[in-house]
Every structure is written in C-alpha cells, then in structure tokens.
KEMI-209776 format. One record per residue (C-alpha): x, y, z; residue in one letter. Coordinates in steps of 0.05 Angstrom, whole numbers. Last residue first. Layout:
N
+--------+--------+--------+------+
!      x !      y !      z ! type !
+--------+--------+--------+------+
!      X !      Y !      Z !    A !
...
+--------+--------+--------+------+
***
This chain:
334
+--------+--------+--------+------+
!      x !      y !      z ! type !
+--------+--------+--------+------+
!  -1138 !   -166 !   -910 !    X !
!  -1063 !   -158 !   -890 !    X !
!  -1010 !   -183 !   -935 !    X !
!   -993 !   -111 !   -963 !    X !
!   -940 !   -121 !  -1015 !    X !
!   -959 !    -63 !  -1063 !    X !
!   -976 !    -23 !  -1001 !    X !
!   -902 !    -19 !   -986 !    X !
!   -889 !     23 !  -1048 !    X !
!   -941 !     74 !  -1025 !    X !
!   -903 !     80 !   -958 !    X !
!   -840 !     90 !   -995 !    X !
!   -863 !    159 !  -1023 !    X !
!   -875 !    163 !  -1098 !    X !
!   -822 !    208 !  -1129 !    X !
!   -836 !    274 !  -1172 !    X !
!   -768 !    307 !  -1186 !    X !
!   -763 !    276 !  -1253 !    X !
!   -819 !    319 !  -1282 !    X !
!   -882 !    284 !  -1317 !    X !
!   -900 !    303 !  -1388 !    X !
!   -853 !    256 !  -1422 !    X !
!   -878 !    199 !  -1376 !    X !
!   -947 !    203 !  -1411 !    X !
!   -913 !    193 !  -1480 !    X !
!   -869 !    138 !  -1454 !    X !
!   -927 !     94 !  -1422 !    X !
!   -886 !     25 !  -1433 !    X !
!   -899 !      6 !  -1362 !    X !
!   -822 !     15 !  -1344 !    X !
!   -831 !     89 !  -1372 !    X !
!   -889 !    103 !  -1326 !    X !
!   -850 !     78 !  -1267 !    X !
!   -791 !    123 !  -1287 !    X !
!   -835 !    184 !  -1290 !    X !
!   -864 !    170 !  -1224 !    X !
!   -795 !    167 !  -1195 !    X !
!   -786 !    113 !  -1142 !    X !
!   -747 !     66 !  -1181 !    X !
!   -694 !    119 !  -1193 !    X !
!   -666 !    129 !  -1263 !    X !
!   -586 !    125 !  -1265 !    X !
!   -547 !    194 !  -1259 !    X !
!   -499 !    191 !  -1316 !    X !
!   -425 !    200 !  -1308 !    X !
!   -400 !    133 !  -1343 !    X !
!   -384 !    102 !  -1275 !    X !
!   -453 !    123 !  -1251 !    X !
!   -460 !    188 !  -1209 !    X !
!   -470 !    192 !  -1137 !    X !
!   -490 !    251 !  -1093 !    X !
!   -492 !    207 !  -1026 !    X !
!   -564 !    217 !  -1008 !    X !
!   -589 !    216 !  -1081 !    X !
!   -548 !    154 !  -1099 !    X !
!   -571 !    123 !  -1032 !    X !
!   -644 !    131 !  -1052 !    X !
!   -632 !    100 !  -1120 !    X !
!   -596 !     45 !  -1086 !    X !
!   -656 !     29 !  -1047 !    X !
!   -651 !     10 !   -972 !    X !
!   -694 !    -44 !   -937 !    X !
!   -682 !    -35 !   -864 !    X !
!   -649 !    -72 !   -801 !    X !
!   -596 !    -19 !   -798 !    X !
!   -610 !     46 !   -831 !    X !
!   -602 !     89 !   -766 !    X !
!   -541 !     49 !   -754 !    X !
!   -503 !     81 !   -816 !    X !
!   -504 !    146 !   -788 !    X !
!   -428 !    157 !   -800 !    X !
!   -435 !    131 !   -869 !    X !
!   -367 !    101 !   -893 !    X !
!   -392 !     30 !   -908 !    X !
!   -459 !     55 !   -939 !    X !
!   -421 !     98 !   -987 !    X !
!   -376 !     36 !  -1006 !    X !
!   -446 !     -4 !  -1015 !    X !
!   -477 !     54 !  -1060 !    X !
!   -411 !     54 !  -1100 !    X !
!   -417 !    -19 !  -1112 !    X !
!   -489 !    -12 !  -1137 !    X !
!   -462 !     40 !  -1187 !    X !
!   -406 !     -9 !  -1203 !    X !
!   -459 !    -63 !  -1227 !    X !
!   -487 !     -9 !  -1277 !    X !
!   -552 !     25 !  -1262 !    X !
!   -608 !     44 !  -1305 !    X !
!   -617 !     86 !  -1369 !    X !
!   -579 !     36 !  -1413 !    X !
!   -625 !    -16 !  -1380 !    X !
!   -688 !     18 !  -1409 !    X !
!   -660 !     23 !  -1479 !    X !
!   -645 !    -52 !  -1476 !    X !
!   -711 !    -67 !  -1449 !    X !
!   -743 !    -29 !  -1505 !    X !
!   -700 !    -61 !  -1558 !    X !
!   -715 !   -132 !  -1529 !    X !
!   -787 !   -123 !  -1528 !    X !
!   -792 !    -89 !  -1597 !    X !
!   -754 !   -153 !  -1624 !    X !
!   -795 !   -199 !  -1586 !    X !
!   -857 !   -168 !  -1618 !    X !
!   -829 !   -164 !  -1688 !    X !
!   -805 !   -238 !  -1692 !    X !
!   -731 !   -254 !  -1682 !    X !
!   -705 !   -296 !  -1741 !    X !
!   -654 !   -246 !  -1760 !    X !
!   -623 !   -246 !  -1693 !    X !
!   -576 !   -185 !  -1679 !    X !
!   -629 !   -155 !  -1631 !    X !
!   -622 !   -222 !  -1592 !    X !
!   -550 !   -217 !  -1590 !    X !
!   -556 !   -145 !  -1563 !    X !
!   -603 !   -170 !  -1509 !    X !
!   -559 !   -227 !  -1488 !    X !
!   -497 !   -184 !  -1482 !    X !
!   -533 !   -134 !  -1443 !    X !
!   -560 !   -189 !  -1394 !    X !
!   -491 !   -221 !  -1387 !    X !
!   -454 !   -153 !  -1380 !    X !
!   -500 !   -131 !  -1320 !    X !
!   -544 !    -70 !  -1335 !    X !
!   -578 !    -69 !  -1267 !    X !
!   -654 !    -57 !  -1254 !    X !
!   -662 !    -23 !  -1191 !    X !
!   -616 !    -44 !  -1134 !    X !
!   -652 !    -68 !  -1068 !    X !
!   -602 !    -72 !  -1008 !    X !
!   -623 !   -110 !   -947 !    X !
!   -583 !    -81 !   -888 !    X !
!   -548 !   -106 !   -826 !    X !
!   -509 !    -54 !   -780 !    X !
!   -463 !    -78 !   -725 !    X !
!   -460 !    -30 !   -669 !    X !
!   -464 !    -87 !   -618 !    X !
!   -531 !    -66 !   -586 !    X !
!   -560 !    -67 !   -659 !    X !
!   -535 !   -137 !   -672 !    X !
!   -597 !   -173 !   -647 !    X !
!   -649 !   -124 !   -687 !    X !
!   -601 !   -126 !   -748 !    X !
!   -609 !   -204 !   -749 !    X !
!   -683 !   -191 !   -748 !    X !
!   -691 !   -135 !   -800 !    X !
!   -635 !   -161 !   -845 !    X !
!   -660 !   -235 !   -844 !    X !
!   -732 !   -206 !   -860 !    X !
!   -704 !   -176 !   -921 !    X !
!   -668 !   -238 !   -940 !    X !
!   -735 !   -278 !   -926 !    X !
!   -770 !   -232 !   -973 !    X !
!   -720 !   -251 !  -1027 !    X !
!   -723 !   -323 !  -1019 !    X !
!   -799 !   -324 !  -1018 !    X !
!   -801 !   -291 !  -1082 !    X !
!   -752 !   -336 !  -1120 !    X !
!   -790 !   -400 !  -1094 !    X !
!   -856 !   -377 !  -1111 !    X !
!   -838 !   -356 !  -1183 !    X !
!   -817 !   -296 !  -1232 !    X !
!   -839 !   -236 !  -1190 !    X !
!   -897 !   -238 !  -1137 !    X !
!   -897 !   -178 !  -1089 !    X !
!   -852 !   -143 !  -1037 !    X !
!   -789 !   -189 !  -1031 !    X !
!   -792 !   -196 !  -1109 !    X !
!   -773 !   -118 !  -1103 !    X !
!   -699 !   -138 !  -1086 !    X !
!   -644 !   -166 !  -1047 !    X !
!   -570 !   -163 !  -1041 !    X !
!   -558 !   -175 !   -968 !    X !
!   -509 !   -128 !   -934 !    X !
!   -469 !   -135 !   -871 !    X !
!   -437 !    -76 !   -838 !    X !
!   -383 !    -78 !   -780 !    X !
!   -366 !    -50 !   -709 !    X !
!   -365 !    -67 !   -638 !    X !
!   -298 !   -108 !   -648 !    X !
!   -325 !   -170 !   -607 !    X !
!   -389 !   -163 !   -652 !    X !
!   -353 !   -161 !   -723 !    X !
!   -313 !   -227 !   -721 !    X !
!   -374 !   -273 !   -696 !    X !
!   -421 !   -230 !   -738 !    X !
!   -384 !   -249 !   -801 !    X !
!   -391 !   -324 !   -785 !    X !
!   -464 !   -320 !   -773 !    X !
!   -473 !   -273 !   -831 !    X !
!   -440 !   -325 !   -876 !    X !
!   -492 !   -379 !   -850 !    X !
!   -550 !   -336 !   -862 !    X !
!   -527 !   -313 !   -932 !    X !
!   -514 !   -388 !   -947 !    X !
!   -587 !   -407 !   -931 !    X !
!   -611 !   -353 !   -974 !    X !
!   -583 !   -350 !  -1045 !    X !
!   -538 !   -408 !  -1038 !    X !
!   -593 !   -458 !  -1017 !    X !
!   -649 !   -414 !  -1037 !    X !
!   -658 !   -427 !  -1114 !    X !
!   -630 !   -496 !  -1123 !    X !
!   -659 !   -514 !  -1058 !    X !
!   -729 !   -496 !  -1070 !    X !
!   -724 !   -529 !  -1141 !    X !
!   -714 !   -595 !  -1102 !    X !
!   -789 !   -598 !  -1097 !    X !
!   -791 !   -611 !  -1173 !    X !
!   -835 !   -561 !  -1206 !    X !
!   -911 !   -574 !  -1223 !    X !
!   -935 !   -552 !  -1156 !    X !
!   -894 !   -486 !  -1160 !    X !
!   -928 !   -467 !  -1226 !    X !
!   -887 !   -479 !  -1292 !    X !
!   -885 !   -422 !  -1341 !    X !
!   -839 !   -460 !  -1380 !    X !
!   -796 !   -397 !  -1400 !    X !
!   -796 !   -376 !  -1325 !    X !
!   -775 !   -446 !  -1304 !    X !
!   -713 !   -445 !  -1350 !    X !
!   -698 !   -375 !  -1333 !    X !
!   -699 !   -392 !  -1259 !    X !
!   -655 !   -453 !  -1267 !    X !
!   -602 !   -415 !  -1305 !    X !
!   -604 !   -356 !  -1251 !    X !
!   -602 !   -404 !  -1190 !    X !
!   -529 !   -398 !  -1165 !    X !
!   -527 !   -336 !  -1124 !    X !
!   -470 !   -309 !  -1082 !    X !
!   -488 !   -232 !  -1062 !    X !
!   -477 !   -230 !   -987 !    X !
!   -438 !   -171 !   -978 !    X !
!   -396 !   -172 !   -912 !    X !
!   -359 !   -109 !   -888 !    X !
!   -313 !    -96 !   -831 !    X !
!   -275 !   -163 !   -821 !    X !
!   -218 !   -163 !   -772 !    X !
!   -196 !   -224 !   -733 !    X !
!   -123 !   -212 !   -738 !    X !
!   -130 !   -201 !   -813 !    X !
!    -98 !   -265 !   -842 !    X !
!   -127 !   -308 !   -787 !    X !
!   -197 !   -284 !   -791 !    X !
!   -201 !   -282 !   -869 !    X !
!   -174 !   -351 !   -875 !    X !
!   -222 !   -375 !   -820 !    X !
!   -282 !   -346 !   -855 !    X !
!   -263 !   -380 !   -920 !    X !
!   -251 !   -446 !   -883 !    X !
!   -325 !   -443 !   -855 !    X !
!   -356 !   -427 !   -918 !    X !
!   -318 !   -486 !   -956 !    X !
!   -344 !   -537 !   -897 !    X !
!   -413 !   -513 !   -904 !    X !
!   -412 !   -528 !   -983 !    X !
!   -470 !   -494 !  -1023 !    X !
!   -423 !   -433 !  -1021 !    X !
!   -372 !   -469 !  -1064 !    X !
!   -313 !   -425 !  -1053 !    X !
!   -250 !   -403 !  -1092 !    X !
!   -216 !   -350 !  -1055 !    X !
!   -190 !   -284 !  -1092 !    X !
!   -154 !   -236 !  -1049 !    X !
!   -155 !   -164 !  -1077 !    X !
!   -118 !   -100 !  -1058 !    X !
!   -127 !    -41 !  -1102 !    X !
!    -83 !     -1 !  -1155 !    X !
!   -135 !     -1 !  -1212 !    X !
!    -96 !    -60 !  -1246 !    X !
!   -101 !    -97 !  -1177 !    X !
!   -179 !    -91 !  -1180 !    X !
!   -180 !   -116 !  -1255 !    X !
!   -132 !   -172 !  -1237 !    X !
!   -175 !   -195 !  -1180 !    X !
!   -241 !   -192 !  -1218 !    X !
!   -208 !   -234 !  -1278 !    X !
!   -175 !   -281 !  -1228 !    X !
!   -241 !   -294 !  -1196 !    X !
!   -275 !   -314 !  -1261 !    X !
!   -321 !   -292 !  -1311 !    X !
!   -355 !   -338 !  -1361 !    X !
!   -324 !   -368 !  -1423 !    X !
!   -367 !   -371 !  -1484 !    X !
!   -319 !   -354 !  -1533 !    X !
!   -266 !   -403 !  -1505 !    X !
!   -213 !   -410 !  -1453 !    X !
!   -229 !   -415 !  -1379 !    X !
!   -207 !   -358 !  -1328 !    X !
!   -181 !   -383 !  -1266 !    X !
!   -216 !   -384 !  -1196 !    X !
!   -287 !   -407 !  -1219 !    X !
!   -337 !   -422 !  -1160 !    X !
!   -338 !   -354 !  -1131 !    X !
!   -310 !   -310 !  -1074 !    X !
!   -278 !   -246 !  -1068 !    X !
!   -236 !   -216 !  -1009 !    X !
!   -229 !   -138 !  -1014 !    X !
!   -179 !    -99 !   -975 !    X !
!   -212 !    -31 !   -977 !    X !
!   -187 !     33 !  -1004 !    X !
!   -245 !     64 !  -1043 !    X !
!   -227 !     30 !  -1109 !    X !
!   -226 !    -32 !  -1071 !    X !
!   -298 !    -22 !  -1044 !    X !
!   -316 !     -1 !  -1116 !    X !
!   -289 !    -63 !  -1152 !    X !
!   -316 !   -112 !  -1104 !    X !
!   -386 !    -81 !  -1113 !    X !
!   -378 !    -83 !  -1189 !    X !
!   -359 !   -158 !  -1187 !    X !
!   -417 !   -178 !  -1140 !    X !
!   -465 !   -141 !  -1184 !    X !
!   -444 !   -180 !  -1248 !    X !
!   -383 !   -222 !  -1252 !    X !
!   -336 !   -266 !  -1213 !    X !
!   -354 !   -236 !  -1143 !    X !
!   -401 !   -285 !  -1119 !    X !
!   -386 !   -269 !  -1043 !    X !
!   -357 !   -199 !  -1027 !    X !
!   -313 !   -195 !   -964 !    X !
!   -287 !   -130 !   -937 !    X !
!   -230 !   -109 !   -893 !    X !
!   -219 !    -38 !   -877 !    X !
!   -156 !      0 !   -868 !    X !
!   -171 !     49 !   -925 !    X !
!   -246 !     55 !   -933 !    X !
!   -248 !    131 !   -947 !    X !
!   -188 !    124 !   -993 !    X !
!   -208 !    163 !  -1058 !    X !
!   -158 !    170 !  -1115 !    X !
!   -154 !     98 !  -1143 !    X !
!   -128 !     99 !  -1213 !    X !
!   -174 !    121 !  -1267 !    X !
!   -211 !     71 !  -1316 !    X !
+--------+--------+--------+------+
***
C-alpha cells in the first residue's frame, strides 16, 4: 500500500463503529488515508492467536498507522449503553467537543443470520429474542450513537452521520427481522436528517453493492477447495466468487464515505439513500486494485446477478435503470 498523499479530511475527527474487519475496517482505512483522525470500536481489542483468529482493533489500528494515519482504537460493546456513553465522552474530551463524521457500522448478528438462513425458519418459528440479536446492535445502537454524535455536531453546525444499510430495506432479503432493521436504518436517516437539516448536519443511509469482504471470500475459496462439495453447490460458489471479484472491496466503500465527507454539496443528499455505485461515478472512484466495480443499477450487472450472462454480454455498461424503477420493487401501496 502507498503512503498517504491526499489530506482532504485533514483536521477532521471520525468515529467508525465495528471496525475490526470488513466494511468498517475499509471505511476506517480510507478516512485515515484521507487525513482524518479516526476512532474505531469493536469488541476485540488485541489479536488472538490461532488459525481461526478474527480481526481485532489493534490489527486495524496498526494498518492505519503503517500507512501514516492517526487511529485511536477503543474497545466497546455496542449492546451496552454505558460503553457507548463512555465512548462518546472520550471522543468529546480528547477533541474539545469535535466530531465531524460518525459511521454506524457495528453489527453482531451475522452468525445468527446464517443459522436462520440455513434452517429456513420463518419468523414465528424463531425465538422472539432473535429480534434483539439482529437489531439491538444493528439498529438500536445506531440510534443511540446518532444521539450522542448529534450533541457534538449540532453546536458546531457541521457533521456527517452515515448508516450502513442495504437493499433489504427495499424488499424481503434473508428474514423478517433483518429487513425490518435495514428499512428502519433508512427511515432513521430520513427522519433524523429532517431534524438535523437546520443545523447543517447531514444524515445519510449508504447502500453498498455486494462487497468482497475477507470473511466471505475466504469462505467461498474454502468451499471450492472442498472435495465433498456437490456439483450444484460448487457451481453456485464459483459463480458467486466470480461476481464478488468484480464488485466492491471494503475500502471502496471507505472511499465513498471519504468522498461524502468532503463534498461541498453534502446537504443535498441528507436524509436520502445513497448508493456507493452512484458515488463512485460522481467522484470518479476506482477500487484499491484499480478496477471500477460493477454498478447495481446497470442493466448488465442485474442480468449477470440473475445468471443471464449470455444476454448480459449484449447489453452495454452505460445502460442504467433509473432509481424510481428500483423503488417500485419495494412499493408498499396497493
């Protein structure tokens, strides 16, 4: 990786929740690479030994520092209100009340979602506590963090809050609790953004496309190396791996957030759902390996996701579906 050479966020203070790995880590890396002082949170502070060790705050912080950035890792359980309050107290006191960027990314439900997805259990067949597993950290925590962040941003009349959301806020994906939580993240940006507008604080719901996180890519490659995998599952994993390699890396999402944070016309997007693919076009972004990720509004990309590769080959990349057509997919009116 190259050393930092762009400082468009110099002097800014950012907080990225859930930054031990995946999208949160990618966002933290890019905000720091663009000059911001970045606070990161997660449950695992120090790396753990062993082949199955997951990412840690120290890993992320060390990578940021190695690139020449500034990072403050803070261990935080985002299901604990006291931990959240102490987190914002620390940011406030260490920066004279300054916080410019909050990225609500913390999420703890992935293992539970995978189990329910495999079991195909419907919402009435699941424990009522499954709601809390999915939406305590992934939704309730976002709201609490946004309250504390706004208390720092409103007096200074500037700031950006980003909720990481996705297409499940538009139509059914995975299960009920997941989709309800994502749509609530979108509505949070709309309603909180409405109340923050007069104070020049932006609130945006950001939708990445498919993201090639290390966890997912490692699992797919492991599946492909499994000699017991049947032909159908092998073909599915191979196709999905090929698709992800054309999509976004976590740091591409980070580039989009850095672009938002330095956009002079940011308030025009406040309260809205914003697609990373749209921001990539707007800010002329390339991914960290130099490729331009597929855009989820491209007709060709949609056909490829549906496995219609032969037909997709005849469709030019410049043909996009208008966003009003995407919104029809989630139309709730009769």
